[in-house]
C-alpha positions as CSV (number, residue, x, y, z in Angstrom):
1,M,-0.2,-0.3,-0.2
2,F,2.7,2.6,1.0
3,N,6.1,2.2,-0.8
4,Y,8.6,3.5,2.1
5,P,11.9,2.8,1.7
6,V,13.1,-0.1,3.7
7,T,16.4,0.4,5.7
8,E,18.4,-1.7,8.1
9,Y,19.2,-0.7,11.9
10,Q,22.3,-2.1,13.8
11,A,21.6,-4.4,16.1
12,D,22.4,-2.0,19.0
13,T,19.9,0.5,18.3
14,N,17.3,-2.2,19.8
15,Q,15.4,-1.6,16.4
16,T,13.7,-4.3,14.1
17,V,16.0,-4.7,10.7
18,G,13.9,-3.9,7.9
19,C,11.4,-2.3,9.0
20,A,9.2,0.5,7.0
21,T,10.0,4.2,8.4
22,R,7.8,7.2,7.3
23,P,8.6,10.6,6.7
24,A,8.7,13.0,9.7
25,Q,5.2,14.6,9.9
26,R,5.0,18.6,9.0
27,G,2.3,20.6,9.7
28,F,-0.9,19.7,12.0
29,S,-3.1,16.9,11.8
30,L,-6.5,17.5,11.4
31,I,-7.3,16.7,14.9
32,E,-5.3,19.5,16.3
33,M,-6.6,21.9,13.8
34,M,-10.4,21.0,15.1
35,A,-9.4,21.6,18.6
36,I,-8.0,25.2,18.0
37,V,-11.4,25.8,15.8
38,V,-13.4,24.6,18.7
39,I,-11.1,26.9,21.7
40,M,-11.9,29.7,19.2
41,G,-15.3,29.2,19.2
42,I,-15.3,29.1,23.0
43,L,-13.3,32.5,23.3
44,A,-15.5,34.2,20.9
45,M,-18.8,33.0,22.6
46,V,-17.5,34.8,25.8
47,A,-16.2,37.9,24.2
48,I,-19.2,38.6,22.4
49,P,-22.0,38.8,25.3
50,S,-19.5,41.0,27.2
51,S,-19.1,43.5,24.7
52,M,-22.7,43.9,23.7
53,G,-23.5,44.8,27.2
54,R,-21.0,47.6,27.1
55,I,-21.8,48.7,23.8
56,I,-25.6,49.1,25.0
57,K,-24.5,51.3,27.9
58,E,-22.5,53.1,25.5
59,Q,-25.4,53.7,23.6
60,I,-27.5,54.8,27.0
61,T,-24.8,57.1,28.7
62,A,-25.0,58.7,24.6
63,A,-29.2,59.3,24.8
64,L,-28.5,60.6,27.9
65,P,-27.7,64.6,26.6
66,L,-30.9,64.6,25.0
67,A,-32.9,65.4,28.3
68,D,-31.1,68.6,29.0
69,I,-33.1,70.8,26.8
70,A,-36.4,69.0,29.1
71,K,-34.4,69.7,32.4
72,A,-33.7,73.0,31.9
73,P,-37.6,74.3,31.9
74,I,-38.7,71.8,34.6
75,A,-36.1,72.7,37.1
76,A,-37.0,76.7,36.0
77,A,-40.8,75.8,36.8
78,W,-39.7,74.5,40.4
79,A,-37.6,77.2,41.2
80,T,-40.3,79.9,40.4
81,S,-43.5,78.4,41.3
82,Q,-42.8,75.0,42.7
83,V,-44.3,72.6,40.5
84,M,-43.7,70.2,38.1
85,L,-44.5,70.9,34.0
86,A,-47.3,68.1,33.2
87,D,-46.2,67.5,29.6
88,N,-44.0,68.4,26.8
89,A,-46.3,71.3,25.7
90,A,-45.7,72.8,29.1
91,A,-42.3,72.9,28.5
92,D,-42.6,74.8,25.8
93,L,-41.0,71.4,23.3
94,P,-41.9,69.9,20.9
95,S,-44.0,66.6,20.9
96,S,-42.6,63.8,22.1
97,D,-42.0,61.8,18.5
98,K,-40.5,64.9,17.3
99,V,-37.4,64.9,20.4
100,V,-35.4,62.1,19.2
101,S,-31.8,61.3,18.7
102,N,-29.5,58.5,17.1
103,F,-30.8,56.1,20.1
104,I,-34.1,57.5,21.0
105,S,-37.5,57.5,18.9
106,D,-39.7,59.3,21.7
107,T,-38.9,61.8,24.8
108,K,-42.0,62.4,26.7
109,I,-42.2,64.5,29.8
110,E,-44.9,63.4,32.6
111,N,-45.3,65.3,35.4
112,G,-42.1,66.6,35.6
113,V,-40.2,63.2,34.6
114,I,-38.4,62.7,31.5
115,H,-38.8,59.3,29.9
116,M,-37.4,58.3,26.8
117,T,-37.8,55.7,24.7
118,F,-35.0,53.9,22.8
119,G,-35.2,52.7,18.8
120,N,-33.6,54.5,15.7
121,K,-30.5,52.9,15.9
122,A,-30.4,51.9,19.2
123,H,-29.6,48.0,20.4
124,P,-32.1,45.6,19.7
125,K,-31.9,44.5,23.4
126,I,-33.1,48.2,24.2
127,K,-35.1,48.9,21.5
128,D,-38.7,50.2,22.7
129,K,-37.4,50.3,26.1
130,V,-38.0,53.4,28.6
131,L,-35.6,55.1,31.2
132,S,-36.7,57.6,33.5
133,L,-34.6,60.8,34.4
134,R,-36.8,62.3,37.7
135,P,-36.2,64.9,39.3
136,A,-35.3,64.8,43.2
137,V,-36.1,68.6,44.9
138,I,-36.3,69.6,48.7
139,E,-39.5,70.8,48.9
140,E,-39.0,73.9,51.6
141,S,-36.4,75.2,49.7
142,K,-36.5,76.6,46.0
143,V,-32.7,77.5,45.9
144,V,-31.6,74.1,45.9
145,P,-31.8,73.1,42.2
146,V,-33.1,70.1,41.2
147,A,-31.2,66.8,41.3
148,W,-32.0,63.7,38.3
149,V,-32.4,60.6,39.5
150,C,-31.2,58.3,36.4
151,G,-33.5,54.8,36.0
152,N,-33.2,52.8,39.0
153,A,-30.8,54.7,41.2
154,K,-31.6,55.9,44.8
155,A,-32.4,59.7,45.1
156,P,-30.2,61.7,46.9
157,D,-29.9,61.9,50.7
158,N,-32.6,64.7,52.0
159,M,-34.3,64.8,48.5
160,V,-38.5,63.7,47.5
161,V,-38.2,62.1,44.0
162,K,-41.0,63.2,42.0
163,G,-43.1,61.4,39.5
164,E,-42.9,57.7,38.2
165,N,-40.4,55.6,37.4
166,K,-40.6,53.6,33.9
167,T,-37.4,52.7,33.6
168,N,-37.3,48.5,31.9
169,I,-34.4,48.7,30.7
170,P,-32.5,45.3,32.7
171,D,-30.3,46.9,35.5
172,E,-27.2,44.8,33.6
173,Y,-27.3,47.1,30.5
174,L,-28.1,50.4,32.5
175,P,-24.6,52.5,33.4
176,R,-23.9,52.9,37.0
177,L,-25.3,55.9,37.4
178,C,-28.8,55.0,36.6
179,R,-28.9,51.8,38.6
């Protein structure tokens, strides 16, 4: 079957005389290549989910500055009359579907709370999910500025959070300041 040259060895090498030898193997065998592919697959399965969480957090963080246009009129209304604005019109903002960005498809004000709905180019895991930014105030003082509580975060000490939190994004995807 194989035509390997037959060589004879001397008796002191403890090898049989007339044994066929194969040429030295070069490169990888199929089983070694398959093992490498399996190992690379396992590493990829571990790396992809961890980078996905980072990408989602970056998108949420990038979307937060959009809320700044609504924060100013809400804080001003609290400072002047200690009331929370009811909706976008009261804040002199366009309708909620017009306050958008790359990752936000809707920005709605409800009783002083800013509800941002993710859409447009947002990751599918957070598409149609809501992040709420709630105002926290000291009710006895107009002078203390409004603090903003992002998502499921706790309110600062001695402050009262106004409005309802409608955040439905899993905590694992929220940036640290929103957990």
